[in-house]
C-alpha positions as CSV (number, residue, x, y, z in Angstrom):
1,I,0.0,0.0,0.0
2,I,1.3,3.4,-1.0
3,A,0.3,6.4,1.0
4,Q,1.1,9.9,-0.1
5,R,0.4,13.1,1.8
6,D,1.4,16.8,1.1
7,N,2.9,18.6,4.1
8,S,0.4,21.5,4.0
9,E,-2.5,21.1,6.4
10,E,-5.2,22.3,4.0
11,N,-4.2,20.1,1.1
12,V,-4.1,16.5,2.4
13,R,-4.7,13.8,-0.1
14,Y,-4.0,10.1,0.0
15,W,-3.3,7.7,-2.8
16,R,-3.6,4.1,-2.0
17,K,-3.0,1.3,-4.5
18,E,-1.7,-2.2,-4.2
19,V,1.4,-2.5,-6.4
20,T,3.7,-5.5,-6.6
21,V,7.1,-4.8,-8.2
22,T,9.9,-7.2,-8.8
23,E,13.2,-6.5,-7.3
24,E,14.8,-5.5,-10.6
25,F,12.3,-2.7,-11.1
26,Q,12.2,-1.5,-7.5
27,N,14.6,1.4,-8.2
28,L,12.6,2.6,-11.2
29,F,9.4,2.3,-9.1
30,N,10.8,4.5,-6.4
31,H,11.8,7.1,-9.0
32,I,8.2,7.1,-10.4
33,L,6.8,7.7,-6.9
34,K,9.2,10.6,-6.3
35,I,8.2,12.1,-9.7
36,D,4.5,11.7,-8.9
37,E,5.1,13.4,-5.5
38,M,6.9,16.3,-7.2
39,V,4.2,16.7,-9.9
40,H,1.4,16.9,-7.3
41,A,3.2,19.1,-4.8
42,N,1.8,22.5,-4.0
43,E,3.6,25.7,-4.8
44,E,4.8,26.3,-1.2
45,R,6.4,22.9,-1.1
46,I,8.1,23.4,-4.5
47,A,9.4,26.8,-3.3
48,Y,10.7,25.3,-0.1
49,E,12.5,22.4,-1.9
50,A,14.0,24.8,-4.4
51,D,15.3,27.0,-1.5
52,M,16.7,24.1,0.4
53,R,18.6,22.7,-2.7
54,K,20.1,26.1,-3.6
55,P,23.9,26.1,-2.9
56,L,24.6,28.7,-0.2
57,Y,28.3,29.3,-0.4
58,S,28.2,32.4,1.8
59,K,26.3,30.4,4.5
60,R,28.9,27.7,4.3
61,I,31.8,30.2,4.7
62,Y,30.0,31.9,7.6
63,Q,29.4,28.5,9.3
64,N,33.1,27.6,9.0
65,L,34.3,30.9,10.6
66,T,34.3,29.5,14.1
67,L,36.9,27.5,16.1
68,D,34.4,24.6,16.2
69,S,35.0,24.1,12.5
70,I,37.7,21.6,11.6
71,V,38.2,23.5,8.3
72,F,38.8,26.8,10.1
73,R,41.2,25.2,12.5
74,N,43.2,23.5,9.7
75,T,43.3,26.8,7.8
76,L,44.6,28.6,10.9
77,R,47.3,25.9,11.4
78,Y,48.3,26.0,7.8
79,T,48.5,29.8,7.8
80,A,50.5,30.0,11.0
81,I,53.0,27.4,9.9
82,M,53.4,28.9,6.4
83,M,54.0,32.4,8.0
84,I,56.7,30.9,10.2
85,A,58.3,29.1,7.3
86,I,58.3,32.3,5.1
87,F,59.7,34.3,8.1
88,I,62.6,31.8,8.6
89,A,63.3,31.8,4.8
90,L,63.5,35.6,4.6
91,M,65.1,36.2,8.0
92,F,68.2,34.0,7.6
93,D,68.9,34.9,4.0
94,F,69.2,31.3,2.6
95,E,70.5,30.9,-0.9
96,K,67.4,29.1,-2.1
97,A,64.9,30.2,0.5
98,Y,61.9,29.1,-1.4
99,W,62.5,25.5,-0.4
100,I,61.5,26.2,3.2
101,P,57.9,27.3,2.5
102,L,57.7,24.7,-0.3
103,S,58.7,21.9,2.1
104,A,56.3,23.2,4.8
105,H,53.5,23.3,2.3
106,T,54.2,19.8,1.0
107,I,54.2,18.4,4.5
108,L,51.0,20.2,5.4
109,L,49.1,18.5,2.6
110,G,48.5,15.7,5.1
111,T,44.9,15.0,6.0
112,S,45.4,15.5,9.8
113,T,47.9,16.8,12.2
114,I,49.3,13.3,12.9
115,H,49.5,12.7,9.1
116,A,51.3,16.0,8.6
117,I,53.8,15.1,11.4
118,E,54.4,11.6,9.8
119,R,54.9,13.3,6.4
120,G,57.4,15.8,8.0
121,M,59.4,13.0,9.5
122,A,59.3,11.0,6.3
123,R,60.4,14.1,4.3
124,G,63.3,14.8,6.7
125,L,64.5,11.1,6.6
126,G,64.0,10.8,2.8
127,T,65.9,14.0,2.1
128,I,68.8,12.9,4.3
129,L,68.9,9.5,2.6
130,G,68.6,11.1,-0.9
131,V,71.5,13.4,-0.2
132,L,73.6,10.5,1.0
133,V,72.8,8.3,-1.9
134,L,73.4,11.0,-4.4
135,S,76.7,11.9,-2.7
136,V,77.9,8.4,-3.2
137,I,76.8,8.5,-6.9
138,L,78.6,11.8,-7.5
139,L,81.8,10.5,-6.1
140,F,82.3,8.7,-9.4
141,S,82.1,12.0,-11.5
142,I,79.2,10.9,-13.7
143,P,78.9,12.3,-17.2
144,T,75.9,14.5,-18.1
145,P,74.0,11.9,-20.1
146,V,74.2,9.5,-17.2
147,A,73.0,12.2,-14.9
148,V,70.0,12.9,-17.2
149,I,69.1,9.1,-17.2
150,L,69.4,9.0,-13.4
151,M,67.2,12.0,-13.1
152,G,64.6,10.3,-15.3
153,I,64.8,7.1,-13.2
154,A,64.5,9.1,-10.0
155,A,61.4,10.9,-11.4
156,L,59.8,7.6,-12.4
157,F,60.4,6.1,-8.9
158,T,59.1,9.3,-7.2
159,E,55.8,9.2,-9.1
160,A,55.5,5.4,-8.6
161,L,56.1,5.5,-4.9
162,V,54.6,8.8,-3.7
163,G,51.3,7.2,-2.8
164,A,52.7,3.9,-1.5
165,N,55.7,5.1,0.6
166,Y,56.2,8.8,0.9
167,A,59.7,8.5,2.6
168,I,61.1,6.4,-0.2
169,A,59.5,8.7,-2.8
170,V,61.3,11.7,-1.1
171,V,64.6,9.9,-1.5
172,F,64.1,9.8,-5.2
173,S,62.6,13.3,-5.3
174,T,65.7,14.6,-3.6
175,I,68.0,12.9,-6.0
176,Q,66.0,14.2,-8.9
177,V,66.0,17.8,-7.6
178,I,69.7,18.0,-6.8
179,L,70.6,16.4,-10.1
180,M,68.4,18.9,-11.9
181,N,70.0,21.8,-10.0
182,G,73.5,20.4,-10.8
183,L,72.7,20.1,-14.5
184,A,71.3,23.6,-14.6
185,S,74.3,25.1,-12.9
186,Q,76.7,22.8,-14.8
187,N,78.2,21.7,-11.5
188,L,77.7,17.9,-11.0
189,T,80.1,17.5,-8.0
190,I,79.7,17.0,-4.3
């Protein structure tokens, strides 16, 4: 038995009918009932439904401007850490200061604070291991074509491993970036 009723008090109507539907058509039958309900809805109900389905971006932004919002807290955390990273990069006059905020940003892409801390530790460990591995490779004074091939292999492994094991991917990413920097400056030595 199907019973349908509009929400307004003055317009109450019921539709009752015995319907047997096989399992394969149940989804279609549910859609037909929804369409029938929409077709017979009064104007107030249609206006209410249209208003409820309208995207309210300003309302969403306003609702997230509170410390109870996880989005707002994550934004504050990201902003504070990026400000500190930029301050350190500019204050101490590093040669390639852009790496500091770039590394901070990459670490903060984690989904939670714990994940960001894990990514930070993985990035630190991976960078150290990448520098050590590349230092051993550069002891042999490799020619430019070999460096280009190594850079390509490092790029391949970086992309292949970044989702599976971030720390190992950072090892290859470090090798790739330092080789690229060495090739650009024509200085492939330790």
